[in-house]
N, C-alpha and C positions, 0 to 999 in steps of 0.2 A: 042835691044832697044837702041836708041840714049841716050848718057849721056850728061849732060850739060857741056859745054866746060871748065868751071873754076873748076869743081870738079876733084881734083887730085887723091883721093883715096876714097874707100867706107867705111870710118870710120870717124865719126864726134863727136865733143865735145858737149854733152848735158849739158846745163848750168842751170838745175833745182837744181842740187846739186853741191856745190863748197866748196873748203877748207875754214874752218872757224877758227876764233880766237875769242872764246867766242860767242857773238851774232852777230858778224860782219864778213864779208868776209875777209879772210886773203889775202890782195892784193899782198903782196910780194910773197907768195907761188903761188897764181894764176898766177901772171906774169911769174914766172919761168915755170909753167906748160904750159902756152901759148907758151912760147919760145921753149920749148922742143917739143911740138906738131907740131909747124910750121917747126922747123928744121928737123923733121922726115919726112916731105913731106905732112903732112895733112893740111887741110885748112878750114874745115866746122865747124861752130859754130851755136848752136841753142838756142834761148831764148824766153821768153814771159814776159809780164808785171807782171803776177801773180807769176812768179817764184821768190821765196824768197822775196815776198812782194816788188817787184820792184828792189831789190838789184842786181839781175842777170844782168839786162840791164846796170845799172851804173857801175858794176864791169867790164863788157866788154868794156865800154868806157875808164875806167881807165887803164885796163891791156892789151887791144888788140887794139882798134880802134885809140887811141891817140898815139900809139907806132909803128904802122905798116902802110904802104901804103894801101890805100883802095883796090887796085887790088890784094893784096896778100892773102886775105881771103874771104870766103863766110859767110855771116851773114843772118840767118833766124830769123824772128820774126812773131808774130801772132796777129790776131784780136780776142780777148777773150770775150765771152759772159759775161755780167755783167759790162763791161766798157763802154757800149753804150746802149742807149734806143731808139734813133731815127737815121735816116740816117744822120742828121746834126751833130750828135755827133762823127761820125766815123773819118772824116778828122782831127779835132783837136786832137783826141786821137792818130791817126797815126803820126801826126807831133810831138806830145810829145814823142812818141817812138823813132823817128829819133833823137830828141834832147838828150834823155836819153842815147842812144847808141853812140851818137857822130858821126853819119853818115848822108849822104844826100840821100841814097837809101838803100833798102834791096834787097839782091839777091833773096830771097824767102820770100813771105808773105803768111801765111796760115790762112784760116778760122779755128779757133781753136776748137778742141774737139767737132766736129760735131756729133750730135745725131739727131733723128727725131724731137725732141722738139726744140733744138737749131737751127736746120736748118730752121724751120718755122720762127723763129724770125729773123734770118739772111736774109731770103728772104723778109720778110715784111719790113725790114730796107734797102733793096737793098744793102746789104753789098758786095755781090759778084760783082755787077755792079760797086760799088765804087772802089773796088780793081782793077778791069780791067781798070777803068779810070786812076787810079794812075799808072798803068803799062804804059799806053799810054803816060803819062806825064814824064816817066823815073824815077819815085820814087820807083818802084818795077820792078825787072827784070822778076820774074816768080811768078805766083799765084797758090797756092795749098791749100790743106786742111789737117788737122789732124783729125782723125776719131775714135770714140768710140761707135759703135752701131752694129746692125746686118748687114750682107752682103747685104740684100735687100735694106736697106736704102742707103748704099754706091752706089749701082747700080742706085738708083733713082737720087742721086746727080750728078753722072757722066753722066747720060743720059740727065739731065736738064742743066748741065753746062759742055759741052764737052771742053770748053776752059781751064779747070783745067789742070795744067801741071805736078803736082806731088801729091802723096797721102802718108801721114804719118799714119801708122797703128801700133798697138801693135802686136808684132810678136815675139814669142819665143817658145821653144820646149814644154813647159808645156801648153801654151794657144793654141797650134797649132790645136788641135781638141776640145778645150773647147767650150761647148754649149753657154756660155755667151759671150765670146770674139769673137769666130768664126774667129780665126787667119787665118786658111787655106782658108776659104771661102772668107774672105775679100781680101786676097792676090790674089786669083783667079779672083775676080772681077777686080782688078787693071790690071792684065795680059790681061784679055779680052778687056779692054778699052785702052790697050797700055800705061798705066801710070807708070812712074818710081816710085818705092816704097822707102819711107824713113821709117826705122824701129825705133820705140821707145820701151822702156822697154825690150830689148833683154835679160837682166838678171832679169827681173821682180822685180824691186826695190830692188835688192840684194838677193832675195830668191833663185836664181840659183847660187849664190856665197856661201852663208851660208847654204849649203845643209844639210838635215837630214843625220845622220851618215851612214845609209845603202846606201843612194844614193851617198854620197861623196866617199865611198869606191869603188863603181863601176867605177867612173871616175879616182880615184887615182890609181886603178889597171892598167890603161892604161899607167901609168908612162910617161905621156906627160905634157901638160900644166896645167894652173890653171883651177879651176871650171868655172870662167868667160870666159875663152878662148873657151870652148866647146859651151857655150851658144851663144856667139857673132859670132863664126864661123858657127854655125848652121844657124843663121839668114842670114848671109852674103852669104851663099852658094847657095841661090836660084836665078834663073834667074830673071832679072828685078829689083834686089835690087840696088838702086842707092846709098843708104847711111844707115849705121847702127850707131845709136847714143848710147853713153854711158855717163851717169853722173859720173864724177870722182872727188872725194873729196880729193885725196892724190896723190902725185907724184908717189908713189908705184903703185897705180892702173893705172895711165897713162902709166908708163913705161912697165907694164905687157901687157896692151892692144896694145901698139906700137910694142912689141916684136913679136906678131903673126899676126898683121894686116898690118905691113909695107910690107911684102911680103906674102900676103894672100893666104892661101890654104884652100879649103873647107874640111869638115870632110870626112875621108875615111870610108870604109864600117865597119871596126872594131869600129871606134869612133861613127858612127851612131847607131850601134847595142847597144853600151853602153848608149847612150842618150835615146834610146827606153826603156831600163831597168829603167832608172831614171824616165821617164815619167810614167811608171807603178807604181813605188813606190809612186810618188806624188798622183796618182789617188787613191791608197789604203788608203793614210793617210787623204784625204779630208781636207787639210789645207785651211784656209781662204785666198783667193787669193788677198790680199791687197798688193799694190805696194808702199805704204807710199808716195803717191804723195802729200798728205796733203790738197787736195782741200776741204775735208770734214770739216776741222778744222775751216777755216776762217768764215764759216757761222753758226757754231754751237753756239746757244745762251748760252749754258751752259759751253762752253769751254772744252768739253770732249776730252782728248787726244786719239782719236779713233785709229790711226795707232799703237801707243804704246800698246794699249790694245789688238789689234788683234795679234801683234807680241808676246805678252805674252801668248795668247791663243795657238798660233801655237807652241811656245816653250813647252808648257805643253803637247800638242799632241805628239811632237817629243820625248821629253826626260822624261816626267812624273816624274819630281823631284821638289824639293823645289824652284829651281831657278826662275821659272816663277812667283810663288806667291810673291817672294821677290821683283821682278821687278815691278809687278803690284802695290804693296804697294808704291814703290818709285815713280812711275808715278802718283799716285793719292794722294800722301801725302798732297800736298797743292793745289790740283786741283779736278775737278769733277770726280766722279766714274761712272762706266757704268750704275749703277742704277739711276743716276741723269738724264738720258735721258728723255726728255719730249715728245718724239715721234713726233716732228714737221716735220720730213722728209727732212729738208733742206740738210742734208748730202747726202741722197740718190739721190737728184736731180742733184748733181754735181759729183757723183762717176763715174769715167770712167769704173770701173769694174762692174757697175750695181749691187753692193752688197746690200743685204737686211740688211742694217746696224742696223736698229732698232731691228730686230730679233736677229742679231748676238750679239748686246750689252746685250740683255737679257741672252744669253748663257754665255757671259763673266761674267756677274753678278752672275749667278748661280754657275759658276766655282770658282770664287775668293772671292765673298762676302758672300755667304751663307753656308760657311763651319762651322761645329760644333767645 
C-alpha cells in the first residue's frame, strides 16, 4: 500500500491529551516534547476542535506551527459533529480551525467520529463534498474519516465515497475481537478498500498501560519493553497501518514511545503469545471499556464525572480494596454522583465505545453509594 510521501514514520503525536500545568497546557513542556519528537524523525500531529475544549489547536499553534517551517510536519484536523448545523456553517468553522492552528492548509482533514447517525447528518449537510472542494482549493491535502461504529457502516461509507484517502479507527489488542468496537472487522474493511489505516486508542486510553496485576506480570515476564510498547507495536505490526497515534502527557511517555518506534519492529511470536494471554485476562474481568475520551462530560446536564466513575469501578473489579471507594468519594465530593443521572442519554449519543452509560452508572451507584 502506498504511503503518503511526507509521512516519515508510522508513529504520530495524538493531541487529545497534553502536558498540563493546573488547568492549562504546559506550553514550555509541550514545546520540548515537540522538539524531541521532530528531532527523532517523527512528524505527524493529530488534533480536533473538541480536544481539550479547543486548547489542543491553539497549543499546536504556539508550540509547533509558529516555531517550525510548514513543510517539516504533518497536521491533521477534523470536522466534528456539533460544530455545524448546515452546509453553510462548515467553511467558516474550517477557516477558524486554520486560524486556531496557525496554518493555511491541513495535510489531512477527517470527517470526525463517523457513526451511522452522524454520517446521515454529514451527508445531509454535504460535508464530504465541501471537504473535497476544499482539497481542490489547496486547503486540504488529503480527506479521510475517523470512525466509531460497526464494520458494515464503514463499508457503506467507503462504497459511497471512494474518494476517501485514509481511515482512522480504534484498534488495539483488547478491542481486536470486541463485538462493540469490531476492531478486526473494521481493519479488514479498510484493507479491502485499499485505504491506509490511522490507529487511535492503541493503548485504550491508558488501560493497556495500567494493566491489572495478573496481566502486567505476563508482559513483565518478557523482560522487554513497557506495557505501552507491546500495545503500540501490536497495532503498528499490521499491513496497511499508515500511522499509530498516542496521546502523550509527559516527556517520559514520549521518550519511551520513541525508544521502540524509531526503529520499529513488530511483535515476535513470543510477544504475540503473551498479548493473547492478556486479552484473555481482560475478557475474564469484564471491565468497563471506557477510554476516558471525555466526550460524554461536555453534554451531561448534571456534570457527572463519568470517566472517573468508570475508572473507580474498574479499579474495584481489579483490586477489590478500599482505594476505589476512596477515589469515588474524591471525584464526587463537590460534583454530581452516579445516582444524579437523569437518564437523558446525551452521553450515550456521543460515546465512541457505544457504552450503555445509563445502566453502567446505576451499577456504579449500587457499588459505591448503597453500601451499608
